[in-house]
Every structure is written in structure tokens, then in C-alpha cells.
N, C-alpha and C positions, 0 to 999 in steps of 0.2 A: 801570561801567568805571572803572578806576583813573585818576586824574588825573596820575600820575607816569609819565613815559617814562624808560626805562633805556638808557643809552648806555655804550659802552666809553670810558674815559678815553684810551686809546691811539689811538682814532679821532678824538676831539674836540680834544685838545690841539694836534695839528698844524694843524688848521683855524684855531684861535685864533691860533697863532703866525703863520700866513700872513696873517690879517687885520691883525695888528699890524705886520707887516713891510711891508705895502703903504702907499704914500703917498696913494692915492686909493681911494674906496670906492663901491660901488653904492648907489643910493638905492632902498630897498625899500618895499613897501606897508605893512608893519607899522611901519616907522620913520616914515612919513608920518602914519599913524593916531595914533601916540604923540606926534607933534610933536617928535621928537628931531633934533638936528643930526647931520651926517655924522661918524661916528667908527668906529673898528674894532669890529666886532661879529660875532656869529653870528646867522644867521636860522634860525628853526625853522618848518617847515611840518608841521603835524599833520593827518593824515587818519585819523579813527577811532582805532584803537589803535596806529597806526604814526606815526613822526615822522622827519624828516630835518633834520639840522643842516648848514649850509653857511657858508663864509666870505663876507663881503661885500667882500673885497679885490679890487682891480683891479690887474693882470690876473687873470682868473678862473683858478683852479687846476684843471687837467684831469688825468685818468688817461692812461695810455699808449693806452687805447682811445678816447680823446676824450670821455669822460664827465666831468662835473663831480664833483670830490671831494665826498663827503657822508658823514656818520656816520648810521647807521640805528639807531633806537631803537624799543623795543616797550613796550607797557603791557599789564597783565592786563585781560581783558574777559570778560563773560558770553557764552556761546555763542549765545544768542538775542538779544543786544543789538544794535540797529541802530547803525551808526557815526554819530558826531556829525559835524556839518558841518565842513568843512575850515577851519582857522584858521592865520593867520600871526603869529608872535611874534618879538620882537626882544630880543637879549641884548647890550647894550654891554659890552665887555670891561674898560674902564678906569673905569667908574662905581662908586664905593664904595656898598655897601648900608648899611643902618642899623647893622650891626655893624662897619662900617669896612673890611670886606674887599672886594676887587674880584674879579669872576669869574675873571680871568686868574690871580689869586693862588690861588684855590680849585683851579683846574686844575693849576697847577704844583706846589702842595703835595700834591695827590692823587698825581701821578706820583712825587714824591719819597718819599712814604710808602707806595708800592706799593699804593695803592687803585685798583682796576680799574674801578669802576662810578661813573657819574654819573647821579643821579636829578634830573629836571627836572619840577617841579610846574607844570602848565599851567593851573591853576585861577586865572585872573586876570580882571579886568574888561576888556571890549573897549577896545583902545587903550592898555592898560597896558604898561609895559616890564618885562621880567624882570630881576631882580637877584639878589644872593646869598641873599635869603630864599626864592628859588624853586629853588635848586640845592643839592645836597649830594653829597659823595663818600663812597663806602663801599668796604670791602675785600671785600664779598660782595653778591650780589643779594638785597636785603632785602625786596622786595615780594612775599613769599609769602602764601598765603591763611591766614586766621585759623582759630580752632578751630571755627567754625560751618560751614566749607566741607564739602561732601560728596565722598567719595572712593570709588573702586572698585578692586579688584585686577585686574591684567593683567600679562602678560608683555610686556616692552618691550626694544628694542634701539636702537642708534644706529650710524651708519656708521663712526664712529671707534673702535668697540669690537670690530672684527673679527667682526661678525655674532653676537656672543655675546648671549644673552638672559638677562634678569634679572626676578624678580618685583618688582612695584612697585605703589604706590597712585597712581592718576591722578585728577586732578580731574574730577568729573562735569560740572560746569556752567561751568567757566572754562578759558580757553586764553590763550596769550601772542601778542599781535599779531594783525593781520588775516589772516595766513597760518595761524593756529590751531595754534601749537606746543603740544605737550603739556606740562602741568605735572606732574612726577612726584616722588614721595617714596620713598626706599629705606630699608628697615630697616637698622640698623647692621650686622647680620650679613651682609646682602647687600652692603653697601658694602665690608666687609672681604674678602668673596669676590671681588668685582670687582677690588679692589686687588691681590689675589694673581694673578688671571687676567691682569692687564696686565703682570705681570713673569714670565709663564710662558715656557718655551723657545721658543715660536713667535715671540716678539718679536725674536729674533736675526736672523730673515730679513726684517725690515721696515726701512724707512728712518727716520732721525731725524725726529721731528715728525709721523710718520704716525698714531701713536696716542698718547693722553695717558698720564700716570702719576698715581697717587693716593697720597698719603702722609698719615698721621695725625700731627698735632701736638696732643697732648692730645685733646680732643673734636672738634677742627676737622679736617675733611677738606680737604686742600690739593691742588688740581689743578695738575699740572706739565706743561710742554712741553719736550721735549729737542730741541736743534738741534746741527748740526755744520757749521761754516763753515770749511772748509779745515783739517780735522784738529784743531779746537779744540771738543770737545763741551761743551755747556753746557745746564744745566737751569734753567728760569725758572718762576716762579709765574705761572699763568694765571688762577686764581680760588681762592676759599676758600668753604667751605660749612660752616655751623654747624648743629647739631641743632636741630630745631624743638620745639614744645611737647610732642610725642609722642616725641621722641628720634630722629625720622626725618630723613633728609638729602635736601633738594631738589637732588640732585647734577646738575651739568651744565646747570642751568636757563639757557636762551638761549645755550648753548654747544654741546651735543652733538646737539640736535634729535632727541629721542626719538620713536619710533613704535611702535605696538602690533604684536605678532606673534601673530595669532589662531591660527595653526596649531600653536603650541607650547603644550602643556598645562602648567599650573602645578603643581608638587609640592604634595601635600596639606598637608604641614606648613607650607609657606610661605603657602598660602592661609589656613589657620587663624590663623597669626601676624598676617597683615595684617588679617583680619576682626576680630580682637581689638583691634588698634590703632585701627581705625575706630570700634569700639564704645566704647572708652575715650574717644575724642575726643567722642562724642555724649553720654556720661554726664557728663563733667566740667563742661560749662557748666550743666547742670541742677542740679548740686550747689551751684554758686555762687549 
């Protein structure tokens, strides 16, 4: 199981600002174990490959439904791996790390630089406090599987893609989070086909934000979301996806929630292309 949990910066930064704005703070178990004084912080509860970040500010911040605001993160895990015991961790927001940065500075800089992902490394000693050496912001989800991972071809779709199906490579032995989200890789030709599909005439009958857009900037696939608030249409970057070691794209990882469509047959040329991609991935490590 990966030790890194991946969160969206847009979910984490408001929690951090809430903790900083509050004048009093909850005393947490992880804080007591670390022997830390009461200070604005985020508390992390990790259970297996899932994690939840919350503000320790008082009063507690609740949603309209009465639930406490939390940011949900996931890690890559092996399908047969038993979940690790639950652990509680503590991230003070104003404590500078060995590099002089404070966690709140990392979060604010990530938002300013349009970096959408925050990776938190939970590989620490019991009772240790998280600092900037355990967190890093990225402009894309960088915790994809390496060249030794095993893949198989399948037809996949996602609810946000208007039920359209695409050939992809899915990880045989790894998933994302405890709910087992698929990890998919799409061939560049498939990504360009998907990009064209998302701007087809059927889109004119949909609402803004109902379906994503994809654009290429060089070799980078950029996921866009369109919104319309009172006659002011706007397109914002939601994620970025870079080609991996085989030139494939882990498009929509932890965003689109892919699932397999067994009833749809994969075209032969797509199946051959994906099989050649997996073969190339197996041969390359042996040559090294």
C-alpha cells in the first residue's frame, strides 16, 4: 500500500483557513501523543487506503446537512492487501519545517500556482508530527503505478462521459482507496477520440458543468470544467494529466470514477494496440 494519501487542494485549503481563523481549538488524540501545544492544525484520520482531514478549530465547521466538513483522500493499494490499523496524525499549520516553509504556506502557494493535488506521506513514527517534509503539492495526480505493474485491456466508461465507452488498460492488482476505484491508462489516440467526443453536438443539450472538457497543451492533457453563473460562462482547469513511461494517460484518476463495461466488445485494433503497450512495458525492465 502506498504511504501517500492524495487530497484536492480546493478541499484542504478552506479547512486550514478555518483552523487559522478560530481563536480556540480542539485537543486531539494525535496532538496529545505528539506532546504538541494547542495551535491551528489539521487532523488526519487514516483507515487503510482512505484518509480524512479536518480542522481542529472551534466552533466546528459543519455542512448544510449537519456533517463536519472534511477532505477525503485516497491512496493506491493492492487488491489483496489487508487494511492497516487506523492511525491519527496531526499537522500544525504554522510550524516551519526543516526547509523553512510552513504547511499553510504550501497550501496557499499551491492554490496560487493552480496545483490541484496535495500528497501527504503518512510514513512516520508513532507520536510524530507531520510537517512540510511530509506534504507536497502537484499539478497532477503523480502516484501512478510504475513499469513493473501488470495491466489488462477492458472497455471502460464513467458517468460524466455521457455513457460513452473507451478501450483502456486497467491495473490488474491495484486500485485506489478502500472503495476500489479503477486505475486506468488510455492510449493517446483514445484520449484524442475522447476529446473530440466531449465537444460533439450532443453537448449543446447539456448543462454547464455536467460533462468535462479535455484540451491538449503540448503533450499534457488538461481537464476543464465549464460553469455559468448568471450569464457569465467560465472554463477552469480541474486537473492535468501527463503521459507515463509508455506514452499513455491515466486520465481522470480519482476524478471520473471509471468502471468496466463487460457487455461492450473492444475493437480488435484497439485490443492489439493495448496488448503491444503492455508487452513493451514488460520487456523494457528486462533490457535494463
